[in-house]
Phi, psi and omega in degrees: 000141182291147179287135176292143177281134176252170179296335180284322182259012179283136180278169179282002179291347182271084177255125179248112186291150176238353178248161181303307182298318178297320181296315180296314179298320181295315180297317180296318182287340181250030183306317184260019180252109183255007177253166181092195186228153176229130180286168180303317183301317181299314181294308186289327173295323177296317179296321177297316178303313180299317180295318180295311182295316181295321177296315178298315178298318181297318179294312180299315180294320181294320183282315188265322191249332183072020179223167179237024186298321180291324177296318178293320178296317178298317179297322179295316179293317183292333182301315180297317180295324180290320177299319180296310182290329178291322176299312180293327178293316177298320176301321182294334179262004176094007181256154174290146178296339180295338181295343180295343178291350171299338181301337180284349174275116182304142176063293183297313179298320179297315181297316179298313181296317179296320178298318179294322180292334181273349181296149173291157179291152171292131185286335182253169177299140174235187185293351182258357177141178181286157174283154183240000000 
């Protein structure tokens, strides 16, 4: 079994953003990283970024192109990044990343997932890494 990371052996790779730009850059740079933890700000700033970009693309496409191909392409790319940050967010609250598949249950799953994403971080180290 892999050794748990402690605050003493934790690398400096664990940067937790507190600003909008830092959060977006962090999520993009950690697209394929499903381990570790993500604070609430990182997750919610990422969701805000997605909503802003998707709204902008939709308006531009509706006015200029009459198609939604770029919006669909953006959603496909953003989906992997969202799964990654959602996994790390669940880790930060002490849950396994696999629980995000509850999101596929209409209404009830959505409510549960949103509630978990809004929970405060575990203050102490958990099985997914140190607290920040």
